[in-house]
N, C-alpha and C positions, 0 to 999 in steps of 0.2 A: 573506796572499794567499788561503788556503783558505777563510777565514770571511768575506771581504769586509769586514774590520774589525768584524764582529759578535762579541759574546761567545759566540755559539752556533754550532753546526755541525750540519748535517743529515746523518744517517747512513742510507745506503740499503742494504738487505739484499736483493740480487737473488735471484730464483728460477731464472733461466735457466741451464741446464747449461753453456753455453759461458762465460758470465761467471763462474760458480762455478769452472770449471776454470782460468780465468785467475787468479782470486784465490788459488786453492790453490797456485799456483806462486810467489806473492809473499810475502816476509817483512816487508812493510810495508803500511800502509794506502794505498789507492789514492784519490787525489783527482782529479776530472775535471769539466770543464764540460759543458754540453749539447752535443750533436753537430749543431748547426745555427747559422747566423748569428742574432744577437740580433734578436728581434722578429718573425721570419717564422714561418710554419706549421711546427710541430714535425715531425721526420722519424719515420716508422714502418717504413721499410725501409732497407737498406744503399744502395740507389740514391738515396733521398732525401738521405742523408748525403753521398754522392758529389757530387750536384748542388749542394749548398751549400758543401762544403769541399774540392772537388777542387783538388789542388795545394797545399793548406795543411796536410794531415796525411799521414803516411807510409803508412798502411794502414788498412783497415777490417775488423773481425771481423764476418762476416755470419752471424748466427744465425737468419735468416729474419725474416718480418714480425712486428711486435710483436703479442703475443697479446691485450693489453688495448687498446692504442691511445692511451690518455691517459697523461699523466705521472703520477708517483706522488703520492699524497696526502701533504701535509706536516702533521705534528702537532707542536704546540708545548706547552710546559708553563710556566705562570706562576702563582705563589701558589696551588698546589694545583688550579688550573683547567686542564682539557685544552682546547686551542684548535686548531681546524683552520685553518691559514693558507692552504693551497691544496687545493681539492677535486680529486680525481683518481681513480685506478683502484680505490681502496677507498672505498666509499660511506660517508657520514656515519652512516647507519643501521646499517651493519655495525660501525663503531667503537663506537657507543653500545650496541649489543647485546653486544659483547665486554666493555665496561666496566661495563655494568649501570647507566649513568647518562647524562644528557644532556651534550653537549659544546658549547662555544661556537664558532661559525663566524665567523671574521673574515678574509674574503678580499677586502675592498673595495679601492677605488682608494687607492693609497698614493704620496705624493710621494717618500717614503723607505722603500721596501718592506723588510720584515723577512724576506721569503721570496720565492723566484722566482715569477714569474707574477702579481704583484700590481699591476703597472703598468696604467694605464687602457687603453693601446693595446698589444696583444700578439697573437701568433699571427696576424698580419694578412696577408691576401692582397694582391697588388699590384692586382688588380681590386677596385674598391669592392664591399663586401659589406654587405647590409642584411638585418636579421632581423625577422621579424614574421609576419603572415598573408600568405603569398606571393601569394594572389589579389589582395589589396588593394595590396600593394607593386607588383605587375606593372602596375597601372593608372598608376603614376607614371612608368613607363619604356617606354611603348608604342613609342617611336621608337628604342629601343636593342635590341641583341642581348642577350637575357636567358639566364642560366644559373640553374637552380633546384636547390636541394638540399632534398629532401623527406624526410619520415619517416613511413612507414607509411600512405601515402594515394595516391590516384590522381593521378599527376603530370600527367596530361593536363588537369587542372582549371586549369592555368596556361598561358597562351600563351607558350611559351619556345622558344628555339632549341636549348638544351642542357638535359638533365635528368639528375639524379643522385639515387640513392636510398640513404639511410643504412641503412635496414632496411625492407624491404617488409612484414615481419611485425611492425613496431613493437616490435622487441626492443632494449632500451637497451644491452645488452652488445654486440650486433652493431653498433649505431650508434656506440658509443664506439670500437670497433675500426676502423671505417671512416671516422671523422670527418676526421682530418688528411689521409689519402690522398685522400678525396673533395674536400676543400678545395683540395688541390694540383691535382687533375684539373680542377676547375672554373676554377681560376686560369689554367690553360694551354689551355683549350678554345677561346678566341677570343671569349668573351662580354665585353660592355662593363660589365655589372653582374652580381653574383651575389646571388640572393635565397634566404634560408634560413628554414625554419620553426623556431619555438621547440619544444623538446621538453618532455614532462611534467617538472615539478619534483619528481622523486622518484628515488631511487637514483642511478645514474650520469647521469641526465638533468640534475641540477643542475650537475654538473661540465662536461657538454657545453655547456649554456647559458652557463656562465661563459666558456668558450673562445669561443663565438660572440659574446658580448657584447663581449669585449675585441678581437675581430677586426672588429667592426662599424664601418662608416664613420660611423655616428651614435652611437658609444659615448660 
């Protein structure tokens, strides 16, 4: 049950003091699923967890908003090769710097995923989300109420009813922290479509783009 019939298990080593205090009181390994319904935008606050699982769990430990915002990076090992199965809060460049060598990134679409977050459709908002050049995308939906998720640019460039900014300073760490909460806000704002910009394919930008790609209506 813990490994989902896989011969491997992912071990998470949390840094949060509340989680570490909980683990210090246990004399057994703690196994747990994600704290949200399958397929929807991941939670980054206790309120998000409550919205998705109210009445299904007995309590929530609230340690404040997630500091990074993205799920953990999943690293696998096969035949002496280091493989990143899911990009997340630790950038691939940082892993390579620590190892002193290149790693293989295999996070593509999987019919039978070997790690969480590998399905084609994941992290999806209920409102259709499209990713690309928001100015061009907006021209396709002139008759609809548009919500725009921007990154480090003038949001007034797009004719939209609702505007959300991941990071006005174009900071990837800030964008990662804000991504899921912003997607949830955009999903609840009343827009008929959500348009989002691609981020630079570097650092945490690759992990953010991976989430947007899987959430996209055209993925």
